[in-house]
C-alpha positions in Angstrom: -30.3 -66.3 -33.8 -33.2 -65.4 -31.6 -34.9 -68.7 -32.5 -31.7 -70.6 -31.7 -31.4 -69.0 -28.3 -35.0 -69.7 -27.6 -34.5 -73.4 -28.5 -31.4 -73.6 -26.3 -33.4 -72.2 -23.4 -36.3 -74.5 -23.9 -33.9 -77.5 -24.0 -32.1 -76.5 -20.8 -34.7 -74.6 -18.7 -35.1 -77.5 -16.2 -31.3 -78.1 -15.9 -29.7 -77.4 -12.6 -27.1 -74.6 -12.6 -25.0 -76.7 -10.2 -24.8 -79.4 -12.9 -22.7 -77.0 -15.0 -20.0 -76.6 -12.4 -16.5 -78.1 -12.6 -13.2 -76.8 -11.4 -12.9 -74.3 -14.3 -16.4 -72.9 -14.6 -15.8 -69.7 -12.6 -12.7 -68.9 -14.7 -14.4 -69.8 -18.0 -17.6 -67.8 -17.2 -15.8 -64.9 -15.6 -14.1 -61.8 -17.0 -11.4 -59.7 -15.4 -10.4 -56.1 -16.4 -8.0 -54.0 -14.4 -8.7 -55.6 -11.1 -12.5 -55.8 -11.6 -13.9 -59.3 -11.9 -17.3 -60.2 -13.3 -18.6 -63.7 -12.5 -21.6 -65.1 -14.4 -21.0 -68.8 -13.6 -24.1 -69.0 -11.4 -26.4 -68.7 -14.4 -27.8 -71.3 -16.8 -25.5 -70.1 -19.6 -23.3 -72.9 -20.9 -20.7 -72.8 -23.7 -23.2 -73.4 -26.5 -25.5 -70.6 -25.1 -22.6 -68.1 -24.7 -21.5 -68.9 -28.2 -25.0 -68.2 -29.6 -25.2 -65.0 -27.6 -21.9 -63.8 -29.0 -23.1 -64.7 -32.5 -26.3 -62.6 -31.9 -24.0 -59.6 -31.0 -22.0 -60.2 -34.2 -25.2 -60.6 -36.3 -26.4 -57.2 -34.9 -23.0 -55.7 -35.7 -22.6 -54.3 -32.2 -18.8 -53.9 -32.5 -19.1 -51.7 -35.5 -21.8 -49.6 -33.8 -19.5 -49.3 -30.8 -16.7 -48.1 -33.0 -19.0 -45.6 -34.6 -20.0 -44.2 -31.1 -16.4 -43.7 -30.0 -15.6 -42.1 -33.4 -18.3 -39.4 -32.9 -20.9 -40.7 -35.4 -24.4 -39.4 -34.7 -25.8 -42.7 -33.4 -28.5 -40.8 -31.5 -30.5 -40.7 -34.8 -33.8 -39.3 -33.5 -32.0 -36.2 -32.2 -29.2 -36.1 -34.8 -26.5 -36.1 -32.2 -23.3 -37.9 -31.4 -23.0 -39.9 -28.2 -19.7 -38.9 -26.6 -19.8 -39.1 -22.8 -16.7 -41.3 -23.3 -14.9 -38.2 -24.6 -15.2 -36.6 -21.2 -12.9 -39.3 -19.8 -10.6 -39.6 -22.8 -7.7 -38.2 -20.9 -4.9 -39.9 -22.9 -6.7 -40.6 -26.1 -6.6 -39.3 -29.6 -8.7 -36.5 -31.1 -12.5 -37.1 -31.3 -14.3 -35.3 -34.1 -17.9 -34.2 -34.3 -18.9 -32.4 -37.5 -15.2 -32.1 -38.4 -14.2 -30.5 -35.2 -11.9 -32.1 -32.5 -13.9 -31.8 -29.3 -11.0 -32.8 -27.0 -9.5 -29.3 -26.5 -12.8 -28.1 -25.3 -13.3 -31.1 -23.0 -9.9 -30.6 -21.4 -10.3 -26.8 -21.1 -13.6 -27.3 -19.2 -12.0 -29.9 -17.0 -9.2 -27.4 -16.2 -11.8 -24.7 -15.4 -13.5 -27.1 -13.1 -10.3 -28.0 -11.3 -9.3 -24.3 -10.9 -12.7 -23.5 -9.4 -12.6 -26.6 -7.1 -9.2 -25.7 -5.9 -10.2 -22.1 -5.2 -13.2 -23.3 -3.2 -11.4 -26.0 -1.3 -8.5 -23.7 -0.4 -10.7 -20.8 0.7 -9.5 -18.5 -2.1 -13.2 -18.4 -3.2 -15.2 -17.4 -0.2 -18.8 -16.7 0.7 -19.9 -13.6 2.4 -19.2 -15.2 5.7 -15.9 -16.9 4.9 -14.7 -20.2 3.4 -17.4 -22.4 1.8 -18.5 -25.1 4.2 -21.4 -26.5 2.2 -22.4 -27.1 -1.5 -26.0 -27.5 -2.6 -26.4 -29.1 -6.0 -29.7 -28.4 -7.5 -30.7 -30.5 -10.5 -33.0 -33.4 -11.5 -32.6 -36.7 -13.3 -29.1 -37.0 -14.8 -28.2 -33.7 -13.2 -28.8 -35.1 -9.8 -28.6 -38.9 -9.7 -25.0 -39.3 -10.8 -23.3 -36.9 -8.3 -25.9 -37.9 -5.6 -24.8 -41.5 -6.0 -21.0 -40.8 -6.3 -20.8 -38.5 -3.3 -21.6 -41.1 -0.6 -19.7 -43.7 -2.6 -16.5 -41.7 -2.3 -17.0 -40.6 1.3 -13.6 -41.9 2.4 -12.0 -39.5 0.0 -14.1 -36.4 0.8 -12.1 -33.7 2.5 -13.8 -30.7 1.0 -17.1 -28.9 1.7 -20.1 -31.1 2.5 -22.5 -31.7 -0.4 -26.3 -31.7 -0.4 -28.5 -32.6 -3.3 -31.9 -31.1 -4.1 -33.9 -32.5 -7.0 -37.6 -32.8 -6.1 -39.9 -29.9 -6.8 -41.6 -30.8 -3.5 -40.6 -27.9 -1.2 -39.8 -30.3 1.6 -36.7 -31.5 -0.3 -35.2 -28.0 -0.5 -36.3 -27.0 3.0 -34.8 -30.1 4.6 -31.5 -29.7 2.7 -31.1 -26.0 3.6 -32.1 -26.5 7.2 -29.0 -25.9 9.4 -26.9 -24.5 6.6 -25.4 -21.0 6.8 -26.3 -18.9 3.6 -23.1 -16.9 4.1 -20.9 -20.0 3.7 -23.0 -22.0 1.2 -22.3 -22.4 -2.5 -25.2 -23.3 -4.8 -24.7 -25.2 -8.0 -27.6 -25.0 -10.5 -27.4 -27.9 -13.0 -29.7 -27.4 -16.0 -28.4 -27.5 -19.6 -31.1 -25.1 -20.8 -31.5 -23.3 -17.5 -35.3 -23.7 -17.9 -36.0 -27.1 -16.3 -39.1 -26.4 -14.2 -38.2 -28.3 -11.1 -34.6 -27.1 -11.1 -35.3 -23.4 -11.7 -38.1 -23.3 -9.1 -35.7 -24.7 -6.5 -32.9 -22.4 -7.7 -35.1 -19.3 -7.3 -36.2 -20.4 -3.8 -32.6 -21.1 -2.8 -31.7 -17.6 -4.1 -34.4 -16.1 -1.9 -33.2 -18.1 1.1 -29.6 -16.9 0.6 -30.8 -13.3 0.1 -32.0 -13.2 3.7 -28.3 -13.0 4.8 -26.2 -12.5 1.7 -26.1 -9.1 0.0 -25.5 -10.4 -3.4 -26.6 -14.1 -3.5 -25.6 -14.6 -7.2 -22.0 -14.3 -6.1 -22.4 -17.7 -4.3 -24.1 -19.4 -7.3 -22.5 -21.4 -10.1 -24.2 -22.8 -13.1 -23.7 -26.1 -15.0 -25.4 -25.0 -18.2 -24.9 -24.0 -21.8 -27.5 -21.2 -21.7 -25.3 -18.2 -21.3 -28.1 -15.6 -21.6 -30.2 -17.3 -19.0 -27.3 -17.7 -16.5 -26.3 -14.1 -17.0 -29.9 -13.0 -16.4 -29.8 -14.9 -13.1 -26.7 -12.9 -12.2 -24.1 -15.7 -12.4 -20.7 -14.6 -13.6 -19.5 -16.3 -16.8 -16.4 -17.6 -15.0 -18.7 -19.7 -12.8 -20.7 -21.2 -15.7 -19.6 -24.7 -16.8 -21.0 -25.9 -20.1 -21.3 -29.2 -21.8 -22.3 -30.1 -25.3 -25.5 -31.7 -26.6 -23.5 -34.9 -27.4 -23.5 -35.6 -23.6 -26.9 -37.0 -22.5 -28.0 -36.1 -19.0 -27.8 -39.6 -17.5 -24.3 -39.9 -18.9 -23.0 -36.5 -17.8 -21.4 -37.1 -14.4 -18.0 -37.3 -16.0 -18.0 -33.6 -16.8 -19.4 -30.4 -15.2 -22.3 -32.3 -13.7 -19.7 -33.9 -11.5 -18.5 -30.6 -10.1 -20.0 -31.2 -6.7 -18.1 -34.4 -6.5 -14.9 -32.7 -7.5 -15.5 -30.0 -4.9 -15.9 -32.8 -2.2 -13.0 -35.2 -3.1 -10.7 -32.8 -5.0 -9.5 -32.7 -8.6 -7.0 -35.6 -8.2 -9.5 -38.1 -7.0 -12.0 -36.9 -9.6 -9.3 -37.5 -12.2 -8.9 -41.0 -10.8 -12.6 -41.5 -11.3 -12.3 -40.5 -14.9 -9.3 -42.8 -15.4 -11.4 -45.7 -14.1 -14.0 -44.9 -16.8 -11.3 -44.5 -19.4 -9.8 -47.9 -18.5 -13.2 -49.6 -18.9 -13.6 -47.8 -22.3 -10.3 -49.2 -23.4 -11.2 -52.7 -22.3 -14.6 -52.4 -24.1 -13.0 -51.2 -27.3 -10.2 -53.8 -27.5 -11.2 -57.0 -25.7 -12.7 -59.8 -27.8 -16.4 -60.2 -27.3 -15.9 -63.5 -25.4 -13.6 -61.9 -22.9 -15.3 -58.5 -22.8 -16.9 -57.6 -19.5 -19.5 -55.2 -20.9 -20.6 -57.7 -23.5 -20.7 -60.5 -20.9 -22.9 -58.3 -18.6 -25.2 -57.3 -21.5 -25.5 -60.8 -23.0 -26.4 -62.2 -19.6 -29.0 -59.5 -19.4 -30.4 -60.4 -22.8 -30.5 -64.1 -21.9 -32.4 -63.5 -18.7 -34.9 -60.9 -20.0 -35.5 -61.5 -23.7 -34.9 -65.3 -23.8 -35.9 -66.5 -20.3 -38.6 -63.9 -19.8 -37.6 -62.7 -16.4 -39.2 -59.3 -16.0 -37.0 -57.6 -13.4 -33.3 -57.3 -12.5 -32.2 -56.7 -8.9 -28.9 -54.7 -8.3 -27.6 -55.6 -4.9 -24.5 -53.8 -3.8 -22.9 -55.2 -0.7 -21.3 -51.8 -0.1 -23.4 -49.4 1.9 -21.7 -46.4 0.3 -23.3 -47.6 -3.0 -26.8 -47.2 -1.5 -27.8 -44.9 -4.4 -26.4 -47.1 -7.2 -29.6 -49.0 -7.8 -31.5 -45.7 -8.2 -28.8 -44.4 -10.5 -28.9 -47.6 -12.6 -32.7 -47.4 -12.8 -32.5 -44.2 -14.7 -29.5 -45.3 -16.8 -31.1 -48.5 -17.9 -34.8 -47.8 -17.9 -34.7 -44.3 -19.4 -32.2 -45.6 -22.0 -33.8 -48.8 -23.0 -37.4 -48.5 -21.8 -38.6 -48.4 -25.4 -41.3 -50.1 -27.5 -40.2 -48.8 -31.0 -37.2 -49.6 -33.1 -34.8 -47.0 -34.6 -36.8 -47.3 -37.8 -40.0 -46.5 -35.9 -41.5 -50.0 -36.0 -43.3 -51.5 -33.0 -41.1 -54.1 -31.3 -42.5 -57.5 -30.8 -40.9 -58.1 -27.3 -40.3 -56.1 -24.2 -36.9 -54.4 -24.2 -35.9 -53.1 -20.8 -36.4 -55.0 -17.6 -37.5 -53.3 -14.4 -34.3 -52.5 -12.5 -34.4 -52.2 -8.7 -32.5 -53.0 -5.6 -31.1 -51.9 -2.2 -27.8 -52.5 -0.5 -27.0 -55.7 1.3 -27.4 -56.7 4.1 -30.4 -54.5 4.5 -32.3 -56.1 1.6 -31.9 -59.5 3.2 -34.3 -58.4 5.9 -36.7 -56.8 3.4 -37.3 -58.3 0.0 -35.0 -61.3 -0.2 -38.0 -63.5 0.9 -39.5 -63.0 -2.5 -36.2 -63.5 -4.3 -35.7 -66.8 -2.6 -39.2 -68.2 -2.3 -41.5 -66.2 -4.6 -42.9 -67.8 -7.7 -41.2 -65.3 -10.1 -37.5 -65.6 -10.8 -35.5 -62.4 -10.2 -31.9 -62.4 -11.6 -29.7 -60.8 -9.0 -26.5 -58.8 -9.6 -24.3 -58.8 -6.5 -21.6 -56.1 -6.2 -19.0 -56.4 -3.5 -15.5 -55.4 -2.5 -12.9 -57.7 -1.0 -12.2 -55.2 1.7 -13.5 -52.0 3.2 -12.0 -48.6 4.2 -12.3 -49.2 8.0 -9.5 -51.5 9.1 -10.6 -51.3 12.7 -14.0 -52.8 11.5 -12.5 -55.4 9.2 -14.6 -58.1 10.9 -17.7 -56.1 9.8 -16.6 -56.3 6.2 -15.8 -60.0 6.4 -19.4 -60.5 7.7 -20.7 -58.4 4.8 -18.7 -60.4 2.2 -19.8 -63.8 3.7 -23.4 -62.7 3.5 -23.1 -61.6 -0.1 -21.5 -64.9 -1.2 -24.0 -66.9 0.9 -26.9 -65.3 -0.8 -25.8 -66.1 -4.3 -25.0 -69.7 -3.3 -28.4 -70.0 -1.6 -30.2 -68.8 -4.7 -28.4 -71.4 -6.8 -28.4 -74.4 -4.4 -31.8 -74.0 -2.7 -33.0 -76.6 -0.3 -35.1 -79.6 -1.2 -38.1 -81.1 0.7 -36.2 -84.1 2.0 -33.6 -81.9 3.6 -36.2 -79.6 5.0 -38.3 -82.6 6.3 -35.3 -84.0 8.1 -34.6 -80.7 9.8 -38.2 -80.4 11.0 -38.2 -84.0 12.2 -35.2 -83.2 14.3 -37.2 -80.4 15.9 -40.0 -82.8 16.8 -42.6 -82.1 14.2 -44.8 -85.0 13.1 -47.7 -85.8 10.7 -49.4 -82.9 8.9 -47.5 -80.4 11.0 -44.2 -81.9 9.8 -45.2 -81.5 6.2 -46.5 -78.0 6.7 -43.3 -76.9 8.5 -41.1 -78.7 6.0 -42.8 -77.1 2.9 -42.4 -73.6 4.4 -38.6 -74.1 4.4 -38.2 -75.5 0.9 -36.2 -73.3 -1.5 -36.5 -74.1 -5.2 -33.0 -72.9 -5.9 -31.6 -72.8 -9.5 -32.1 -69.0 -9.4 -29.4 -67.1 -11.4 -27.1 -64.4 -10.1 -23.9 -62.6 -11.1 -21.2 -61.1 -9.0 -19.1 -58.1 -9.7 -16.0 -58.0 -7.3 -13.2 -55.6 -6.7 -10.5 -55.0 -4.1 -11.8 -51.8 -2.5 -14.2 -49.0 -3.6 -12.0 -46.2 -4.8 -12.6 -43.4 -7.3 -10.9 -45.5 -10.0 -13.1 -48.5 -9.2 -16.3 -46.4 -9.2 -15.4 -45.1 -12.6 -14.9 -48.6 -13.9 -18.3 -49.7 -12.5 -20.3 -46.8 -13.9 -18.6 -47.0 -17.4 -19.3 -50.8 -17.4 -23.0 -50.3 -16.9 -23.1 -47.6 -19.5 -21.6 -49.9 -22.0 -23.9 -52.7 -21.0 -26.8 -50.4 -21.8 -25.3 -49.6 -25.2 -24.7 -53.3 -26.1 -28.2 -54.3 -25.1 -29.7 -51.4 -27.1 -27.6 -52.1 -30.1 -28.7 -55.8 -30.1 -32.4 -54.8 -29.8 -32.2 -52.2 -32.5 -33.4 -49.2 -30.4 -32.0 -45.8 -29.7 -30.6 -45.9 -26.1 -29.9 -42.1 -26.1 -33.2 -40.4 -26.5 -36.0 -40.2 -23.9 -39.2 -39.1 -25.5 -41.2 -40.9 -22.8 -40.6 -38.1 -20.3 -42.1 -35.4 -22.6 -45.8 -35.9 -22.3 -46.0 -35.6 -18.6 -43.9 -32.4 -18.7 -46.3 -30.9 -21.3 -49.3 -31.8 -19.3 -47.8 -30.4 -16.1 -47.3 -27.0 -17.8 -50.9 -27.1 -18.9 -52.1 -28.0 -15.4 -50.0 -25.5 -13.5 -52.6 -22.6 -13.8 -55.5 -24.9 -12.9 -54.1 -25.8 -9.5 -53.7 -22.2 -8.5 -56.5 -20.5 -6.5 -59.1 -19.4 -8.9 -57.6 -21.3 -11.7 -60.0 -22.8 -14.2 -60.2 -26.5 -14.9 -61.9 -26.0 -18.2 -60.5 -28.2 -20.9 -59.0 -30.7 -18.5 -60.0 -34.4 -18.5 -62.9 -35.0 -16.1 -60.8 -37.3 -14.0 -58.1 -34.7 -13.6 -60.5 -31.8 -13.0 -62.2 -33.7 -10.2 -58.9 -34.3 -8.4 -57.8 -30.6 -8.9 -61.1 -29.6 -7.2 -60.6 -32.0 -4.4 -57.1 -30.8 -3.8 -58.3 -27.2 -3.6 -61.0 -28.1 -1.2 -58.4 -29.9 1.1 -55.9 -27.0 1.0 -55.7 -24.6 3.9 -53.3 -22.1 2.3 
């Protein structure tokens, strides 16, 4: 089927996307699910291409792999684990078994524990030494940070609890800047590390403990842990009632639905957090039951396969026209690039094509005044994924949102339509340009057009809608990985750098030896020491 798709692309690569349009194209190349609408009509995918893409998914038995994932099969083969982040939002579903044990009672018990603690903090029943908790500092990294750090600003209109701050980088500036201005006596610190040994997280946690100890007699009383390492959390001094665990069948970058999302629950309350879970659950139900042709996750994934594997476009821009989704591109970078940034198949064979595109982006309209120049007129084609709501949360600023919406729709139209030389020349003639100057000015204003984009649209960004969007992209990653024959749920690529950092740690200390280090690294260690003043 790969050859068929390549042949289809070769036969249609010079075709104008606009030539595909009729009155029904948006409906035929659009998918709706519970108020969320995905439009992929502004791509060069036609009926024959979409049929071939669906046949590719069927050939790769993606539906069967999907069912195995939801059933608790150990589809993470390299780590011999199930992949069940979906169980964390399975609020109304049946039992889910892993190794013969139903995991749902444990999931629901943990969710209830989270809600009890969140209510206690939000009501003031749980206090700091100086009174009610005013601020929450979430310390984690990777999946223990990016999810809640993205969701917290996204759900700002619903946040009526303590303010949340997120620390991830081992650079002391991150911790210092986040703690500046906070009162240790009314601050709660969440330490998110499954093993409670993650280097960056634990260094930040110990420094936060020292900061709190300057004013709080027993700092551990104002710490909670998101971890399964009971001995380590106890040794840190954190009471077992403030330790929230999650199982090894929840990968870090898929973990926001459970205890990793505790900071979000503290901010928006258990009811809104439940609405977030229900949005994810609704997308799960759609993904499991809708036919492939009308399945949003499949449509999003197959469009991605078409653009990267078939058309050869190397990057993918995620462009939310929703300022509160400013961290979504960074979140999706990890979700997609850590999941599918592989070069080896499940069987351990080298792949003969690149798998994951580079994912990047920024919110509109800011990006329009930054990198859209390259998107519109650069030589490389960058498929764009626009995300926009029909309305905002500020009725007194509704005209702002209408301007935002018009900009979003204008950008996707401009990418598709472009502007030819004749039109540009006529515009420059009208401005009085002649001769060589006319040509030079006209050429600068030519847009090739025919550049693909998709649009994901919803009424308003709510906890439910955010849950839908995140679950949709999770399933997109699954479908693409299943088609490509890779394991989307391990991340061995992060291991080598961690191992070398441990090896290098003693060398960068004063008096530390560089013996055994690579010459290039040893030289930089020496230079850093020479530049240091303390």
